[in-house]
Structures are given as C-alpha cells and as structure tokens.
C-alpha positions as CSV (number, residue, x, y, z in Angstrom):
1,X,22.3,-74.3,-16.3
2,X,21.6,-70.6,-15.8
3,X,22.6,-70.0,-19.4
4,X,20.0,-72.5,-20.6
5,X,17.3,-70.9,-18.4
6,X,18.1,-67.4,-19.6
7,X,17.9,-68.6,-23.2
8,X,14.5,-70.3,-22.6
9,X,13.2,-67.1,-20.9
10,X,14.5,-64.9,-23.8
11,X,12.8,-67.3,-26.3
12,X,9.5,-67.2,-24.4
13,X,9.5,-63.4,-24.2
14,X,10.2,-63.2,-28.0
15,X,7.3,-65.5,-28.8
16,X,4.9,-63.6,-26.5
17,X,6.2,-60.2,-27.6
18,X,5.8,-60.8,-31.3
19,X,2.1,-61.5,-31.3
20,X,-0.2,-58.7,-32.4
21,X,-2.9,-57.5,-30.1
22,X,-6.3,-59.0,-31.1
23,X,-8.7,-56.3,-32.1
24,X,-12.4,-57.1,-32.2
25,X,-14.0,-55.6,-35.4
26,X,-17.6,-54.4,-35.5
27,X,-20.0,-56.5,-37.6
28,X,-20.0,-55.3,-41.2
29,X,-22.9,-55.1,-43.7
30,X,-22.6,-55.7,-47.4
31,X,-23.0,-52.4,-49.3
32,X,-24.4,-52.8,-52.8
33,X,-25.0,-49.7,-54.8
34,X,-26.7,-49.5,-58.2
35,X,-26.6,-46.7,-60.7
36,X,-29.3,-44.1,-60.9
37,X,-31.9,-45.5,-63.2
38,X,-32.4,-43.9,-66.6
39,X,-35.8,-44.7,-68.1
40,X,-37.1,-44.8,-71.6
41,X,-40.4,-45.7,-73.2
42,X,-40.8,-49.2,-74.5
43,X,-43.1,-49.7,-77.5
44,X,-44.1,-53.2,-78.5
45,X,-46.8,-54.9,-80.6
46,X,-48.7,-55.3,-77.3
47,X,-51.6,-52.9,-76.5
48,X,-49.6,-50.9,-73.9
49,X,-46.4,-48.9,-73.5
50,X,-44.3,-48.4,-70.3
51,X,-40.9,-47.1,-69.2
52,X,-38.0,-49.5,-68.6
53,X,-34.7,-49.0,-66.9
54,X,-31.7,-48.7,-69.2
55,X,-29.7,-51.5,-67.3
56,X,-32.4,-54.0,-68.3
57,X,-33.0,-55.8,-71.6
58,X,-36.4,-56.6,-73.0
59,X,-37.1,-60.1,-74.4
60,X,-40.4,-60.6,-76.3
61,X,-41.6,-64.1,-75.7
62,X,-44.6,-63.7,-78.1
63,X,-48.3,-63.2,-77.4
64,X,-47.6,-60.2,-75.1
65,X,-45.4,-62.1,-72.7
66,X,-42.3,-60.0,-72.0
67,X,-39.3,-60.6,-69.9
68,X,-37.3,-57.7,-68.6
69,X,-33.9,-59.1,-67.7
70,X,-31.5,-57.5,-65.2
71,X,-28.2,-59.3,-65.9
72,X,-26.2,-57.4,-63.2
73,X,-28.8,-58.2,-60.6
74,X,-29.4,-61.8,-61.8
75,X,-33.1,-61.0,-61.9
76,X,-36.0,-61.1,-64.4
77,X,-39.4,-59.3,-64.3
78,X,-41.9,-61.5,-66.1
79,X,-44.9,-59.7,-67.6
80,X,-48.0,-61.3,-69.0
81,X,-50.8,-59.4,-70.7
82,X,-54.4,-60.7,-71.1
83,X,-57.5,-59.3,-72.6
84,X,-60.4,-58.6,-70.4
85,X,-63.7,-60.1,-71.5
86,X,-67.1,-59.6,-70.0
87,X,-66.8,-62.3,-67.4
88,X,-63.1,-62.9,-66.8
89,X,-61.9,-59.8,-64.8
90,X,-62.9,-61.4,-61.5
91,X,-60.9,-64.6,-62.3
92,X,-57.9,-62.6,-63.5
93,X,-57.9,-60.6,-60.3
94,X,-58.4,-63.7,-58.2
95,X,-55.5,-65.5,-60.0
96,X,-53.2,-62.6,-59.5
97,X,-54.0,-62.4,-55.8
98,X,-53.6,-66.2,-55.4
99,X,-50.2,-66.1,-57.1
100,X,-49.1,-63.6,-54.5
101,X,-50.6,-65.3,-51.5
102,X,-49.2,-68.7,-52.4
103,X,-45.9,-67.3,-51.1
104,X,-47.3,-66.9,-47.5
105,X,-45.5,-70.2,-46.5
106,X,-42.1,-68.5,-46.8
107,X,-43.1,-64.8,-46.5
108,X,-42.8,-62.9,-43.3
109,X,-45.1,-60.1,-44.5
110,X,-47.0,-59.2,-47.7
111,X,-47.6,-55.5,-48.1
112,X,-50.1,-54.2,-50.6
113,X,-49.8,-50.8,-52.3
114,X,-52.8,-49.9,-54.5
115,X,-52.4,-48.0,-57.7
116,X,-55.2,-45.7,-58.9
117,X,-54.7,-43.5,-61.9
118,X,-58.2,-42.5,-63.1
119,X,-56.8,-40.1,-65.7
120,X,-55.0,-42.9,-67.6
121,X,-57.4,-45.6,-66.4
122,X,-54.7,-47.7,-64.7
123,X,-55.8,-49.5,-61.6
124,X,-53.8,-52.1,-59.8
125,X,-51.9,-53.5,-56.8
126,X,-48.2,-53.8,-56.0
127,X,-47.4,-56.6,-53.6
128,X,-44.2,-56.4,-51.6
129,X,-43.3,-59.8,-50.2
130,X,-40.8,-59.7,-47.4
131,X,-39.0,-62.9,-46.5
132,X,-37.4,-65.9,-48.2
133,X,-40.2,-66.4,-50.8
134,X,-39.4,-67.2,-54.4
135,X,-40.5,-63.7,-55.4
136,X,-40.4,-60.5,-53.4
137,X,-42.4,-58.3,-55.8
138,X,-45.6,-58.9,-57.8
139,X,-48.2,-56.6,-59.3
140,X,-51.1,-56.3,-61.6
141,X,-52.7,-53.4,-63.5
142,X,-55.9,-53.1,-65.5
143,X,-58.2,-50.6,-67.0
144,X,-61.0,-53.0,-65.8
145,X,-62.7,-53.1,-69.2
146,X,-60.2,-54.4,-71.9
147,X,-56.6,-54.8,-70.5
148,X,-54.9,-56.8,-67.7
149,X,-51.2,-57.0,-67.1
150,X,-49.5,-58.8,-64.3
151,X,-45.9,-59.2,-63.4
152,X,-43.5,-60.9,-61.0
153,X,-39.8,-60.4,-60.2
154,X,-37.6,-63.5,-59.7
155,X,-33.9,-63.8,-58.9
156,X,-31.7,-66.5,-60.3
157,X,-30.4,-67.4,-56.9
158,X,-31.7,-69.2,-53.8
159,X,-34.0,-66.7,-51.9
160,X,-32.2,-65.0,-49.0
161,X,-34.1,-61.8,-48.3
162,X,-31.4,-60.3,-46.2
163,X,-28.8,-60.6,-48.9
164,X,-31.2,-59.7,-51.7
165,X,-32.7,-56.7,-50.0
166,X,-30.8,-53.9,-51.8
167,X,-31.6,-55.5,-55.2
168,X,-35.2,-56.0,-54.1
169,X,-35.6,-52.4,-53.2
170,X,-34.0,-51.2,-56.5
171,X,-36.3,-53.5,-58.6
172,X,-39.4,-52.5,-56.6
173,X,-38.8,-48.9,-57.7
174,X,-38.6,-50.1,-61.4
175,X,-41.9,-51.9,-61.0
176,X,-43.4,-48.8,-59.5
177,X,-42.2,-46.8,-62.4
178,X,-43.6,-49.3,-64.9
179,X,-47.0,-49.1,-63.1
180,X,-46.9,-45.3,-63.1
181,X,-46.0,-45.0,-66.8
182,X,-48.1,-47.7,-68.3
183,X,-50.4,-46.4,-71.1
184,X,-53.0,-48.5,-72.8
185,X,-53.3,-48.3,-76.6
C-alpha cells in the first residue's frame, strides 16, 4: 500500500514539476514599415503634371480620370479632373466637400488642411478622415479659373482604421506631395 502511495505521489510531482511557468506577455502592436518614397514627375495628356511615388502604378482611365494603384498597400488613389467654367466652380467645390462629409456617419473626426500656393496658382483642401469610413483621405485642388482636380484614397479591404493607420499615414504623405507638386499646363 505504501509502495502505491509513493508511486502516486511521485507521479503527481512529475506532472506538476514538468509544467512551465506562465509568463504574461505585454500587448503587442503590429509594426508595418514602408520604403522611403521616391517620387518622379508624371506627364499625361491631361492639363496638369504631378509627382508620384515609385511604388505606385498609374492607370489612365480616359478623359483625365487617373487611378494611382498601390498594390502592396491594397489601395488606390482615384483622381478626376474637370474644367472650370464661369458658373461651375461653386458646384465643384460643394460636391467635393459633400463627398467628404458624407463619411461623417462612420468618421470619428474630419480634419481639414488648406493648400495655398499663389505662385503656382494651386489652391485646395486636404481632408483627413479618421475612423472606419470608406475613405480616410480626400482632397481637391484648383486654380479657381480653369482647372479642378479631386481625389480619394480607397483601400481594397473592409475599413478598420486602427489596422490601416500606418498605410493611411503613408498615403496621406503621397497625397500631400501630389498637391504640392501639381502644375497646371
């Protein structure tokens, strides 16, 4: 009987002694890093030029509708150019603002960053939409007399701002660069 009790005690100690100590690990954050952008000037048949990141590809959809695709980020920057006529600037500006503020349902905040370049006659607004909206970045630029260009960045995934944030920040810098380098022909 003692022999059986010793054997059970030994077996119990072996089971308890062989377990590893549980270590609580700190919460981890996903770290996404993207290469330093290399920009080059894009020339099209449209009445403007701008600089584009080398990781992106340009797709001309005709009639000055351009898609700048970011395959690694699963994102596209959609650009649409329109001519300004005597009476349509107000409606173009209103439409651009409406497109942005239609996202207030899902957006936590919408930050506006104006662009004023009186030397090159480029005036516009960059909208940074924070939250689980369909787009996190929209913009428009115009010379207020002949040219109007608006753009929106969309990801090919379900919007989750926390997960997309590193890519959102990276693409916002590309949009800023485009706005800073646009030149009307």
